[in-house]
N, C-alpha and C positions, 0 to 999 in steps of 0.2 A: 501163231506166227513165231518164227525164229528171230527174236529181237534182243538187241544188246546196247549197252550204252558204253561209250568211249569218253572218258573225262580226261582232258588235257591238263597236267599239273606240273609242267616242267619250266615254266617261265621263272626268271630271275627277279622279276618285280622291280625293275629299275625305276619306273616312273614313281614308285611310292618311296624310294630312298629319301631320307635315311632310315625310316620306319622298316622298311622291307630291305633286308640284306641278302646277299648271295647265298649265305649259309642257312637262312630261313627266310624265304620270300614270302610274299602276301598271301598266297593261297593256303599257307600253313598258320596263318595268324588270326586271332579273334579281333577283327577290325569292328565288329558291330557290338561288342559287349555282350554276347549272348552265352559265353563260356564255350563256344565252338568255333573252329576255324571256318574259313570260307570253302575249303575242300570239304570238311565234315557237313556242313550245310547243303552243299551240292550232292554229296552222296546221299544224304537222307532225304532229299527231294526226289530223287530217281529211284530210292529204295522201296518207296511206296508202290512202284509199278514193275520194277526189275528185282529178279532174285540176285543174291550176291554172285552166284556163279556167272551171272550174265552182266556184270559191271566190271569193266576194265579201266585201269588208270595207266596212262602213259606218262612217264615223268623221266627226268634226268636220273641216271643211275645213282648220283650221288644223294638223291632224295627218297630212294627206296624205303630206307629205315623210317624216315618221317612219315612216309605214307602208311607203313606198317603199324606205326605207333598211334597214328590218328584213326585209323580204319582197321582195328584188329579182326574184325568179323570177316573181311575180305580175304578169300584165298590168296596165298602168296603168288601163286602162278598168274593171278590177274594183275599183278603189278608189273608193269612192262618198264624197264630201265633202258633208256637211250644211252648208248656209250658217248655221245656227244650232242649238244643241243643244235639243231638245224631248222628251228621255227616250225610254224604250224603245219604246212604241208608235208614235211618229212615225218612228223609226229602222227599225222592222220594215216599216211601210207603204212607206217610201221605197225600201228594198232589194227588198222582194218585188215592188212595182210595176215596179221596173227589170228585174228578173229576167224578170217576165212579158213586159213590152215587148219585150226582147230574144230570148227563147228560147220564148215561148208557154207553154202550160200546163206546169208544172214542180212537182216535189216538193222542198220545201225544209227543210233543218235550220236553225233559227236558234239561234246559241249566243253566250253572252258570251265575251270574249277573255282573261278573268282568272281562271278556274277552275283548281284544282288537282284533277287526276284521276290517281290512282295506278295503277289497273288499266285500262290503255288498251284491251286486248283485251276485256274484259267490257263497256266502255263502247261500243266500235264494234259489238259484237254487238247491244246495245241500240239503237244508231242504225239498224242495218240492219232490225231488227224493226220499228222505228217508221216507217221509209221504206216498207216493204212495205205496212204498213197504210194510210198515207195515199194510197198509190198505188191502193189498191183500194177505199178508203172516203171518203166526204166527211166529213172530220172534222178537228178541231184538237187536237193532242196535245201535253200537257206532260209532261216527265220528272220523275219524283219520286225523292226519296233517303230510304231508310229512316233514320229519326232515331235518334240515339244518346244524345241528351240534351235537356232541355227548353229549347232555345235560343231566345232572343227576337229574334234578328237575321234569322230567316228567315220566309217566308210558308208556311203549311201548307196541304196539299191533303187533303180527305177524299174517300174513293173508295167505290163501291158495292161490296159483298162479291163479288157474281158477276162474274167477268171477261167482257169482250166477246169476247177471244180471247186465248190464250196469257196473257202478263203485262200486258195492256192492259184498264184498268178505266174505267168511267165516272166522271167527277168528280161529287161530291155537292155539296161546299161548299169555298170558300176562306176562309182566316183569315190576315189579313195581319198579320204581326209581332206576336204576342200578348204581354201581360205575362207574368211568371214564372209566376203561379199559373194562368193559362189555358193556358200551354204545357205544364205538368205534367199538366194533365187531358187535353190532346190526345194526349200520349204515352202515357198510361194507356190511352186508348180502343182504341189498337191499329190504327186504320183511317185514321191520318194520316200523310202523308209530307211532307217537306220540299220546297218547290218550288225545283227546280234553275234555273229560268229558261232551260231549253233546250226548244225548241218543234219541232213538225214539222207540215207541212200542205202542201197543194197550193195553187199560187198563186191559182187561181180561187176556191178555198174561202175564203182569208184575204181576198181583195179583196172578195168579196161580204159578209163580215162587217163589214168596215171600211165599206162603204157603207150596210150596215143600221144600225150602231150609232154611226156618226160623230156 
């Protein structure tokens, strides 16, 4: 399987101000006291399954040196610098177009650089299942997290009861960061999960969708 991971590391970390600053946002900081930044932990998580040549970082051009310092084993050509920050969809489009241009039709996991994931084995099992699915199906997949509280800081995904295959379900609706009352109702319904912001697809599929909906 022609598989890659695209790690998004361009955010300015404004919600973590004043600890997170524009010149050194949270993904480059050791928030957990492990001696490693969130970006380094994300890279290590994926490096167990992906070769360095198949790991790409999309970030603001101003942060390219920071990425190089923290991930010295990564080929410099795999660090993609955006000239200006245009949020998630533009970063994804840039990264997936570049991977497709260099490697042809490819299966890609897109992940933020600042997630806390405690059970790496379960996470990577989910990643493998997802990659196998998009390798065989023309689909865009988003990973959901079973909610534990009515949190207003996350987007919510409602899914259809009948699975497409294994633990993969068709998305029914999205609810973006609801208020407390709405979040409580979504939790009670039992068919909503938090949107992890981790995606999988084939480069041909996502490029077609960008062209269609741009």
